[in-house]
C-alpha positions, 0 to 999 in steps of 0.5 A: 130117076135123079141120074137123068139130071146129074151133070155127069150124065151130060158127058156121055150124052154128047157122044154118038149114041150117048143117049143109050144109057138114058133110054135104058134107065127109062125102060128099066123104070117103066118095066119096074113100075108096070109090074105093080100095075093091078086091077085096083090101080087101074080102077083108081086111075079110071076114078081119077080120070073120071073126076079130072076129064069126065066120063067120056074118057073112060071109054078110051081107057076101056078100049086100051085095056080090051086091046092089051087083054086081047093080046095077052090072051093071044099070047097065053094061047100060043104058049099053050099050043107050043107046049102041046 
């Protein structure tokens, strides 16, 4: 992630479309991090949110998880239907 603060990165950023390399690096980092988020990490994050913000914020994270799980389930069902 140090690439984003290197002075050499400033030169391409001044050109048209210069932020493309930054966006691709950020996208790669987000994909890499998301591969390591499992149920244990989610539970630890919810515990930390409960401590910092309060239990009322947990319902928001639960609704996001439900939507993501529903989307994943739909995608898996579509894949199964295609295989038939």
